[in-house]
C-alpha positions in Angstrom: -15.7 -22.5 6.4 -12.1 -23.0 6.1 -9.8 -20.7 7.9 -6.5 -22.1 6.8 -4.4 -20.9 3.7 -4.3 -23.3 0.8 -0.9 -25.5 1.2 0.4 -23.7 -1.8 -0.4 -20.4 -0.5 1.0 -21.4 3.0 4.2 -22.6 1.4 4.5 -19.4 -0.6 4.0 -17.3 2.5 6.9 -19.3 4.2 9.1 -18.6 1.0 8.4 -15.0 1.3 9.3 -15.0 5.1 12.7 -16.6 4.3 13.2 -14.2 1.6 12.6 -11.2 3.9 15.0 -12.7 6.6 17.8 -13.7 4.2 17.5 -10.7 1.9 15.9 -7.6 3.5 16.6 -7.8 7.2 20.1 -8.1 6.9 20.1 -4.5 5.1 17.9 -2.9 7.9 20.9 -1.5 9.9 22.5 0.1 6.9 19.0 1.4 5.7 18.3 2.7 9.2 21.7 4.6 9.3 21.1 6.3 6.0 17.5 7.1 7.2 19.1 9.0 10.1 21.0 11.0 7.3 17.4 11.8 5.8 18.0 9.6 2.9 14.9 7.4 3.6 14.3 3.9 3.8 14.6 2.8 0.3 17.1 0.6 -1.2 20.1 1.8 -3.4 19.9 0.8 -6.9 22.7 -1.5 -6.4 20.7 -3.2 -3.5 17.5 -3.2 -5.4 19.0 -4.9 -8.3 20.4 -7.8 -6.2 17.0 -8.2 -4.0 15.3 -8.2 -7.5 17.5 -10.8 -8.9 17.2 -12.9 -5.8 13.2 -12.7 -6.0 13.3 -13.7 -9.5 15.5 -16.5 -8.9 12.8 -17.8 -6.2 9.8 -17.2 -8.3 8.5 -14.5 -6.4 8.0 -12.2 -9.5 4.7 -11.4 -11.1 2.9 -13.2 -8.4 -0.7 -11.8 -9.2 0.1 -11.0 -12.7 -1.6 -12.9 -15.4 0.0 -16.0 -16.6 0.0 -15.0 -20.1 2.6 -12.3 -19.2 4.8 -14.4 -17.3 2.9 -14.1 -14.0 1.6 -16.8 -11.5 -2.0 -15.4 -11.6 -2.4 -15.7 -7.8 -5.5 -14.6 -5.9 -5.6 -11.7 -3.3 -6.0 -14.5 -0.4 -2.5 -15.7 -1.3 -1.1 -11.9 -2.0 -2.1 -10.7 1.4 0.2 -13.6 3.0 2.9 -12.2 0.9 2.2 -8.5 2.1 2.1 -9.7 5.7 5.6 -10.9 5.3 7.0 -7.8 3.2 5.5 -5.8 6.1 7.8 -7.3 8.9 10.7 -5.4 7.4 10.8 -1.6 7.4 12.6 -1.1 4.1 10.4 0.4 1.4 10.3 -2.6 -1.0 7.7 -4.4 -3.1 8.1 -7.3 -5.3 7.2 -6.3 -8.7 4.7 -5.4 -10.0 3.0 -3.5 -7.5 -0.6 -5.0 -7.2 -2.9 -2.2 -6.8 -1.8 -0.4 -10.0 -1.6 -3.6 -11.8 -5.4 -4.5 -11.0 -6.4 -1.0 -11.9 -4.7 -1.4 -15.3 -5.7 -4.8 -16.1 -9.5 -3.9 -15.5 -9.7 -1.3 -18.3 -6.7 -1.2 -20.5 -7.3 -1.3 -24.3 -5.3 -3.9 -26.4 -2.7 -1.2 -27.5 -2.3 -0.2 -23.7 -2.0 -3.7 -22.6 0.7 -4.4 -24.9 2.5 -1.0 -24.3 1.9 -0.5 -20.4 0.4 -3.7 -18.8 2.6 -6.3 -20.1 5.9 -4.8 -19.4 4.5 -3.6 -16.0 3.4 -7.2 -15.3 6.8 -8.6 -16.1 8.5 -6.1 -13.7 10.4 -4.3 -16.8 8.8 -0.8 -16.1 7.5 1.0 -13.2 4.0 3.2 -12.5 2.9 5.9 -10.3 -0.7 7.3 -9.8 -1.5 10.8 -9.2 -4.9 11.3 -7.4 -4.6 13.6 -4.5 -4.6 17.6 -4.9 -3.6 20.4 -2.7 -7.2 20.8 -2.0 -8.8 17.4 -2.6 -7.3 14.2 -0.9 -9.8 11.8 0.6 -12.8 13.6 -1.3 -12.5 13.1 -5.0 -15.4 15.3 -5.4 -13.0 18.3 -4.9 -10.7 17.4 -7.8 -10.0 20.2 -10.0 -7.4 18.9 -12.5 -9.0 19.4 -15.7 -8.7 17.4 -19.2 -10.4 19.1 -22.0 -10.7 17.8 -25.5 -8.9 19.6 -28.6 -9.6 17.5 -31.6 -8.0 14.3 -31.2 -6.4 15.2 -28.1 -6.7 16.0 -24.5 -5.2 19.0 -22.8 -4.9 18.8 -19.2 -4.1 21.4 -16.4 -3.8 21.2 -12.6 -1.6 20.3 -9.7 -1.2 16.6 -7.8 0.7 16.0 -4.5 1.6 13.1 -2.1 2.7 10.8 -5.2 5.1 8.2 -4.5 7.7 7.1 -7.1 6.5 9.6 -9.7 10.0 10.9 -10.5 11.5 7.6 -11.4 8.4 5.9 -12.6 8.0 5.1 -16.3 4.6 6.3 -16.6 2.0 7.7 -14.3 -1.8 6.9 -14.0 -3.2 10.5 -13.9 -6.8 11.5 -12.6 -8.6 14.3 -14.0 -12.0 15.8 -14.3 -13.5 15.6 -17.7 -17.0 16.5 -16.8 -17.2 19.2 -13.8 -21.0 18.8 -13.5 -20.9 15.0 -12.9 -17.7 15.1 -10.7 -17.1 11.5 -9.1 -20.2 10.4 -10.7 -19.2 10.2 -14.2 -17.0 13.1 -14.6 -13.5 11.6 -13.5 -11.0 10.1 -16.1 -7.7 8.4 -15.9 -5.1 8.9 -18.3 -1.6 7.2 -19.0 1.4 9.7 -19.0 4.8 8.8 -19.9 7.8 10.3 -17.9 9.2 13.2 -19.7 6.0 14.2 -21.4 6.2 18.0 -21.8 3.8 19.7 -19.3 4.4 17.0 -16.9 6.5 18.7 -14.0 8.0 17.4 -11.1 8.0 20.3 -8.7 9.6 18.9 -5.3 10.2 15.9 -3.1 8.5 15.9 0.0 10.1 14.1 2.9 7.4 12.0 5.0 7.6 10.4 8.3 8.6 6.8 8.1 11.4 7.5 5.7 9.3 7.8 2.8 9.0 10.5 0.0 6.4 11.7 -2.0 6.0 14.3 -4.8 4.0 17.3 -5.9 3.7 17.9 -9.6 2.3 20.7 -11.8 0.4 19.8 -15.1 0.6 22.7 -17.4 -0.9 22.4 -20.9 -0.2 18.9 -20.8 -1.2 17.5 -24.2 -1.9 13.7 -24.6 -3.4 11.6 -27.5 -6.8 10.2 -27.5 -5.3 6.8 -26.8 -3.8 7.7 -23.5 -7.3 7.6 -22.0 -7.4 4.7 -19.7 -10.9 3.2 -19.6 -14.1 5.1 -20.8 -14.2 8.8 -20.6 -15.9 9.6 -17.1 -15.6 6.1 -15.9 -12.1 6.5 -14.1 -13.6 6.6 -10.5 -14.5 2.8 -10.4 -11.1 1.5 -11.5 -9.5 4.0 -9.1 -11.5 2.3 -6.3 -10.6 -0.9 -7.3 -6.9 0.1 -7.1 -7.6 1.8 -3.6 -9.5 -1.4 -2.4 -6.3 -3.6 -3.2 -3.9 -1.1 -1.6 -6.2 -0.9 1.7 -6.1 -4.8 2.0 -2.5 -4.9 1.1 -1.7 -2.1 3.9 -3.8 -4.1 6.6 -1.5 -7.0 5.9 1.5 -5.0 6.2 0.3 -3.8 9.6 -0.1 -7.3 10.7 3.2 -8.0 9.7 4.6 -4.9 11.7 2.5 -5.8 14.8 3.7 -9.4 14.9 7.3 -8.5 14.5 7.0 -6.0 17.3 5.3 -8.5 19.3 8.2 -10.8 19.0 10.7 -8.2 20.0 8.5 -7.4 23.2 8.4 -11.2 24.2 12.2 -11.8 23.5 13.1 -8.6 25.4 10.4 -9.5 28.5 12.2 -12.9 28.8 15.7 -11.6 29.1 15.1 -8.4 30.9 15.3 -8.3 34.6 14.5 -5.3 36.9 14.2 -5.3 40.6 15.1 -9.1 40.8 12.3 -10.2 38.3 12.0 -10.7 34.6 9.6 -8.4 32.9 7.9 -11.6 31.5 6.8 -12.2 35.0 5.0 -8.9 35.5 1.4 -8.8 34.8 1.4 -5.4 33.1 3.8 -7.1 30.4 1.8 -10.2 30.2 -1.5 -8.2 29.6 0.2 -6.3 26.9 1.4 -9.6 25.3 -1.9 -11.2 25.6 -4.0 -8.3 24.2 -1.4 -7.9 21.4 -1.9 -11.6 20.3 -5.7 -11.4 20.4 -5.6 -8.4 18.3 -3.3 -9.6 15.7 -5.3 -12.7 15.2 -8.4 -10.9 15.1 -6.9 -8.5 12.3 -5.7 -11.6 10.6 -9.0 -13.0 10.2 -10.6 -9.7 9.1 -7.9 -9.2 6.4 -8.0 -12.8 5.2 -11.9 -12.9 5.2 -11.9 -9.8 3.1 -9.4 -11.1 0.6 -11.5 -14.5 0.3 -14.6 -12.5 -0.4 -12.8 -10.2 -3.0 -11.8 -13.4 -4.8 -15.3 -14.6 -4.8 -16.3 -11.5 -6.6 -18.2 -9.9 -3.6 -18.5 -6.5 -2.5 -16.2 -5.7 0.4 -16.2 -1.9 0.8 -17.2 -1.9 4.1 -15.1 -4.8 5.3 -12.0 -2.6 3.6 -13.2 0.5 5.6 -13.1 -1.6 8.8 -10.0 -2.9 8.1 -8.3 0.6 7.3 -9.2 1.6 10.6 -9.0 -1.3 13.1 -5.8 -3.0 11.8 -3.4 0.1 11.5 -4.6 1.5 15.0 -4.0 -2.1 16.5 -0.8 -2.3 15.0 0.0 1.3 16.5 -0.9 0.1 20.2 1.3 -3.1 19.7 4.4 -1.2 18.3 3.7 1.3 21.1 3.7 -1.1 23.9 6.8 -2.7 22.4 8.7 0.4 22.6 7.4 0.9 26.1 8.7 -2.7 27.1 12.1 -2.2 25.6 12.4 1.2 27.5 15.4 3.4 26.2 16.4 0.6 23.5 12.7 1.1 22.2 13.6 4.9 21.7 16.5 4.4 19.6 16.6 4.7 15.9 18.9 1.8 15.7 15.9 -0.6 16.2 13.2 -0.6 13.5 10.2 0.2 16.2 10.6 4.1 15.6 10.2 3.3 11.9 7.3 1.0 12.1 5.4 3.7 14.5 6.1 6.5 11.8 4.9 4.1 8.9 1.7 3.1 11.0 1.0 6.8 11.4 1.3 7.4 7.9 -1.1 4.5 7.1 -3.6 5.9 9.2 -3.9 8.9 6.9 -3.0 7.4 3.4 -5.5 6.0 1.1 -8.3 7.6 3.4 -7.9 8.9 7.0 -9.7 6.7 9.6 -12.3 9.2 10.4 -13.6 8.7 6.6 -13.5 5.0 6.9 -15.4 5.3 10.2 -18.0 7.4 8.2 -18.2 4.7 5.4 -19.0 2.0 7.9 -21.5 3.8 9.9 -23.1 5.1 6.8 -23.5 1.6 5.6 -25.0 0.2 8.6 -27.4 3.1 9.2 -28.4 3.0 5.6 -29.0 -0.7 6.0 -31.4 -0.1 9.2 -33.2 2.7 7.3 -33.9 0.5 4.2 -35.2 -2.3 6.7 -37.7 0.1 8.3 
């Protein structure tokens, strides 16, 4: 078993690290200043255009998109290295296209949908959002009530969705709805493609979230879509949605490692330079143990994430591993960032440094894409079920 990244994947990871250091980290002070004004940690249109242009120039575009669409067709094993480096910066930025939605689309899109949506999305020419959660249905899709009803050659949708990222500016949205209430998540949920500006697709409000992010709430009111808007087969939207969530959860794990790694570096730098009561912080056992514990847990987390990515690329089932990652890695990173803030003292409390933004983002990750408690349940159910079968 080889625990080293392939040379080309390691070189890509190094290239993304330099990209982050040269293009994104210099923008952090201004982004943090804007965040203090309630404007979030995103880039302005001008900043994003400049960063995107540099990413294209470096070949960091369409990394896991199919080669026939101008992408590099990279495996997930390579993409988690990319996500780890992106995670080192608190700016809300992803190199187009966003991998989770891309994987979902590629799995079930028709030839017509591939031409209209997947190809331009893979090239980074258009953007997408996905609407899953509802005011009364988040981690439990069986509680979804947004309905899609056939009407001749069309579908008519009604309902409400919440906690959606980027939907106000996305060119199209993947919308999940119930097409068979009796079957629910087991054959009764379908996915639809909705273009921005379609009548009946109404963005109600922007919701400020911790970590400088924003989500949205939308109302779907007599939204009429052609039959061609159905993504995949009727009633089979749950499996591709889970595929999308799986890629995002793995990506989240990599982001957490990037944040924890940067926080550890900040902790070490400060501990080596800060003197209290005639002694460096680095010479105090409490700090040494914090550093050692952080390094060990980051190492363990990285192995967990790369192991899951490798298994995914081999076509293996990794649902339990993903739930382990979704619990262990964000909680690990939360602990490391907290210890870094404690080490830096008053400086660790200031909004001039990125630690507070990391802490807030990690708190969001522990809820987003399934809270820790649900994933602990998934892991336990898998293990207990295995024991039951063995008996």
